[in-house]
C-alpha positions in Angstrom: 0.0 -0.1 -0.1 1.4 3.2 -1.2 -0.8 5.7 1.0 -4.0 6.4 2.6 -5.7 9.8 1.1 -7.6 12.1 2.9 -8.9 15.3 2.1 -9.1 16.5 6.0 -5.4 19.2 6.0 -4.8 18.2 9.8 -4.5 14.5 8.9 -1.8 15.1 6.3 1.7 14.1 7.1 0.7 11.5 9.9 0.6 7.7 9.9 -2.4 5.5 10.9 -1.5 1.8 10.8 1.8 2.7 10.2 0.8 4.1 6.8 1.4 7.8 5.5 -1.6 9.7 5.2 -1.6 12.3 2.5 -3.5 14.8 0.4 -5.8 13.3 -2.5 -3.5 15.1 -5.2 -0.9 12.6 -4.1 -2.6 10.1 -6.4 -1.6 11.7 -9.6 2.1 10.9 -8.4 1.0 7.1 -8.8 -1.1 6.8 -12.1 -1.0 3.1 -12.3 -1.9 2.7 -8.8 -5.4 1.2 -7.7 -7.3 3.0 -5.5 -9.4 1.7 -3.1 -12.7 3.8 -2.2 -13.9 3.4 1.5 -16.2 5.7 2.4 -19.8 6.5 2.6 -19.7 9.7 0.4 -18.4 7.5 -2.7 -20.4 9.8 -5.1 -18.7 12.8 -3.5 -15.1 11.0 -4.2 -15.9 10.1 -7.9 -17.1 13.5 -8.3 -14.0 14.7 -7.1 -11.4 12.3 -8.5 -12.9 13.5 -12.4 -12.2 16.9 -11.3 -8.6 16.6 -10.0 -7.7 14.3 -13.5 -7.2 11.2 -11.7 -7.7 8.4 -14.0 -6.6 5.4 -11.8 -8.4 2.4 -11.7 -10.3 1.8 -8.6 -12.4 -0.3 -6.8 -15.4 0.6 -4.1 -15.8 -0.5 -0.7 -19.4 0.4 -0.4 -20.3 1.0 3.2 -24.0 0.0 3.2 -23.5 -3.0 1.4 -20.8 -4.5 3.4 -20.5 -4.1 6.8 -20.6 -6.9 9.8 -20.4 -6.0 13.8 -18.0 -5.7 16.1 -18.9 -9.1 17.5 -19.9 -10.7 13.9 -17.4 -10.2 11.2 -19.1 -10.5 7.8 -17.9 -13.7 6.1 -18.3 -13.5 2.0 -18.6 -17.6 2.0 -21.6 -17.5 4.2 -23.2 -14.7 2.0 -22.4 -17.0 -0.7 -24.1 -19.8 1.0 -26.9 -18.3 1.8 -27.8 -17.1 -1.6 -27.4 -20.7 -3.0 -29.8 -21.5 -0.2 -32.2 -18.9 -0.8 -32.1 -17.4 -4.2 -35.4 -18.0 -5.3 -37.4 -17.3 -1.9 -35.2 -13.7 -2.0 -36.2 -13.2 -5.5 -39.9 -13.7 -4.1 -39.9 -11.9 -1.2 -39.2 -8.5 -2.7 -41.0 -6.4 -5.0 -38.9 -6.6 -8.2 -41.5 -4.1 -10.1 -39.5 -1.7 -8.5 -36.4 -0.7 -10.5 -34.3 0.3 -7.6 -35.1 -2.8 -5.4 -34.6 -4.8 -8.9 -30.9 -3.3 -9.3 -30.1 -3.5 -5.5 -30.9 -7.5 -5.9 -29.2 -7.7 -9.1 -25.8 -6.4 -7.6 -25.8 -8.1 -4.1 -27.1 -11.4 -5.5 -24.2 -11.2 -8.5 -21.8 -10.5 -6.0 -22.3 -12.9 -3.4 -22.5 -15.7 -6.1 -18.8 -15.0 -6.8 -17.7 -14.7 -3.2 -16.5 -11.0 -3.4 -19.4 -8.7 -1.5 -16.7 -6.7 -0.5 -14.8 -4.9 -3.1 -17.2 -3.3 -6.3 -16.2 -2.4 -9.7 -17.8 1.1 -10.5 -20.1 -0.5 -12.5 -21.8 -2.8 -9.7 -21.9 0.6 -7.9 -23.9 2.2 -10.5 -27.8 2.9 -9.6 -27.5 2.5 -6.1 -27.1 5.2 -3.4 -29.2 7.3 -5.6 -30.8 9.1 -2.8 -29.0 9.2 0.7 -32.3 9.8 2.5 -31.6 8.3 6.0 -34.7 6.8 6.5 -37.1 9.2 4.7 -37.7 7.7 1.5 -40.4 10.1 -0.1 -41.8 7.2 -2.2 -42.3 4.5 0.6 -42.9 7.1 3.7 -46.3 7.4 5.5 -48.1 10.6 4.1 -50.3 11.3 7.0 -49.6 12.0 10.6 -46.8 9.7 11.7 -45.4 8.0 15.0 -42.0 7.4 14.4 -40.5 4.6 16.5 -36.7 4.8 16.5 -35.3 1.7 17.7 -31.0 2.7 17.9 -32.0 6.2 18.3 -27.9 6.8 19.4 -27.2 10.5 20.0 -30.5 11.9 17.6 -28.5 11.4 14.3 -32.0 10.0 12.9 -34.2 12.2 14.9 -33.1 15.4 13.0 -33.7 14.3 9.5 -36.8 12.5 10.1 -38.2 15.8 12.0 -37.1 17.8 8.9 -38.8 15.3 6.7 -42.3 15.0 8.3 -42.1 18.2 10.2 -45.7 18.7 11.8 -47.2 15.6 10.8 -44.7 13.5 13.3 -47.1 13.4 16.3 -45.1 11.1 18.5 -41.7 10.0 18.3 -40.9 6.8 20.4 -37.0 6.0 20.9 -34.7 3.4 22.3 -31.2 4.3 23.3 -29.7 1.7 26.0 -26.4 3.6 25.8 -26.4 6.2 29.2 -23.9 8.4 27.1 -25.7 8.4 23.8 -29.1 9.0 25.5 -27.9 12.2 27.6 -27.0 13.1 23.8 -30.1 12.3 21.9 -32.6 13.8 25.1 -30.3 17.3 24.6 -30.9 16.6 20.8 -34.4 16.5 20.7 -34.9 19.6 23.3 -32.9 21.6 20.4 -34.9 20.5 17.8 -38.0 22.3 19.8 -40.6 19.4 18.0 -44.2 19.4 18.9 -44.4 16.0 18.8 -45.2 13.8 22.0 -41.9 12.3 22.9 -41.6 9.0 24.6 -37.9 7.7 25.5 -36.9 4.3 26.6 -33.3 3.4 28.0 -33.4 -0.1 26.8 -32.1 -2.6 24.0 -34.8 -4.1 22.1 -35.1 -8.0 21.5 -37.3 -11.1 21.7 -37.6 -11.2 25.4 -37.1 -9.3 28.8 -33.9 -10.2 29.9 -30.6 -8.4 30.9 -28.0 -8.2 28.4 -24.4 -7.3 28.0 -23.3 -4.5 25.9 -20.3 -3.5 24.4 -20.0 0.7 24.5 -18.5 1.7 20.9 -20.2 4.9 20.1 -22.1 4.5 16.9 -21.4 0.8 16.6 -22.2 -0.1 19.7 -24.0 -3.2 20.1 -25.1 -6.3 22.2 -21.8 -8.5 23.2 -21.3 -11.8 25.1 -18.0 -9.9 26.3 -19.8 -6.3 26.7 -18.2 -4.5 29.5 -21.8 -3.0 30.3 -25.0 -4.6 31.8 -28.4 -3.2 30.5 -32.1 -4.0 30.4 -33.7 -5.5 26.9 -37.2 -5.3 26.7 -39.5 -6.9 24.2 -41.7 -4.1 22.4 -44.9 -5.9 23.0 -44.6 -5.8 26.5 -44.0 -1.8 26.7 -46.6 0.4 27.5 -47.3 3.9 26.0 -46.7 2.2 22.5 -50.2 3.0 21.0 -49.2 5.0 17.8 -51.0 8.4 16.8 -51.4 8.0 13.0 -49.2 5.5 10.9 -46.3 4.0 12.9 -43.1 4.0 11.2 -40.3 1.8 12.6 -36.4 2.5 11.8 -34.4 -0.5 13.1 -30.4 0.2 12.9 -29.1 -2.2 15.9 -25.8 -3.6 15.1 -27.7 -6.9 13.8 -30.3 -7.6 16.5 -32.9 -6.4 14.2 -34.4 -9.9 13.7 -35.0 -10.2 17.5 -36.2 -7.0 18.0 -39.0 -7.7 15.1 -39.5 -11.0 16.9 -40.4 -8.9 20.0 -42.5 -6.8 18.1 -44.5 -9.2 16.5 -48.1 -8.5 18.0 -47.7 -4.8 17.6 -46.8 -5.3 13.7 -50.2 -7.6 13.2 -52.1 -5.3 14.9 -51.0 -1.8 13.5 -49.2 -2.8 10.3 -46.7 0.0 11.0 -43.9 1.1 7.8 -40.8 -0.7 8.9 -37.4 0.5 7.4 -35.1 -2.3 8.6 -31.3 -2.6 8.1 -30.1 -5.5 6.3 -26.3 -4.9 6.3 -25.0 -6.3 9.5 -25.3 -10.1 9.1 -25.3 -12.1 5.9 -28.6 -14.0 6.0 -30.5 -10.6 6.8 -31.7 -10.2 3.5 -33.3 -13.1 3.7 -34.2 -13.7 6.9 -35.4 -9.9 7.8 -37.5 -10.0 4.6 -39.1 -13.5 5.2 -40.1 -13.2 8.5 -41.8 -9.9 7.9 -43.7 -11.2 5.4 -44.9 -14.0 8.0 -46.5 -11.6 9.8 -48.5 -9.7 7.3 -48.3 -11.3 3.5 -50.0 -8.1 2.3 -46.4 -5.9 2.8 -44.5 -5.0 -0.2 -40.8 -5.2 0.2 -38.6 -2.7 -0.9 -34.4 -2.6 -0.9 -33.4 1.3 -0.3 -29.4 2.2 0.4 -27.6 5.0 0.9 -26.3 5.6 4.7 -27.5 2.1 5.0 -29.0 -0.8 3.2 -32.3 -1.3 4.4 -35.5 -3.5 3.9 -38.6 -1.2 3.6 -42.2 -3.0 4.2 -44.8 -0.8 3.2 -48.5 -2.0 4.2 -51.2 -2.4 1.6 -52.9 0.7 2.5 -50.5 3.0 1.3 -51.1 2.1 -2.4 -55.2 2.5 -2.1 
């Protein structure tokens, strides 16, 4: 490896993992070097390379396609086997009449079959991340009054765009954040937004059942872990009071691989209220199939879509949205 490139001048001349950090212009000195792009802002990097006249071959590590967790290292072989076992079912579960969903599946399935779900050629990346809406897809989101249920609220990084997107239509916000430090920042963030929505914050992780869990505190990638240093309360959503929605319920989940268990603990709510769902798919290899399959088992009328940008998400949209 020749160097790490970063546009932040504060890092130039320093070293990371024993490798020097240099200005993007340094790439021009190595026209035959292969460039690896590893960032959320891939399109911005592509634009900058074009502007600077950088014509190197490059590969992309798309953040939202390939992730894993601190506890669970992503395995290309496991992903390949999962597609081999479930490809026909996966194609049947998702709405392939939707062009973006079809494109995402085209990319994901082709790369997983090759066992190469980590480095993408630019032509494979093209047609994804057309929007970077953070759980706020204008085509799929509720159109009336909304109760937004934020599972993995962190410090409010989803509350701010959601508040902006729904505005006065967001009548109620229910947030879940088990980490004490993040919870304080979340409450401060909500206070600063001066929202008119009813606010309910729970200091719990969500899962299949009520129990004590161990939690590894690592900021935005904090997660349930057997090796975690913090003991926290996990709750099943169906066992909690105060969760009756005003208007349509919209559930967002980004909880580092614990999404399926949280959905299982919310099954009664999903069956009764048929909420809109936006569930992260990029933490575990089997999520593409298992999460979609479980959602459909609760309500076969859901239409399932794939969206990406900051995250790869399974959107489950109830039938009433289309009538």
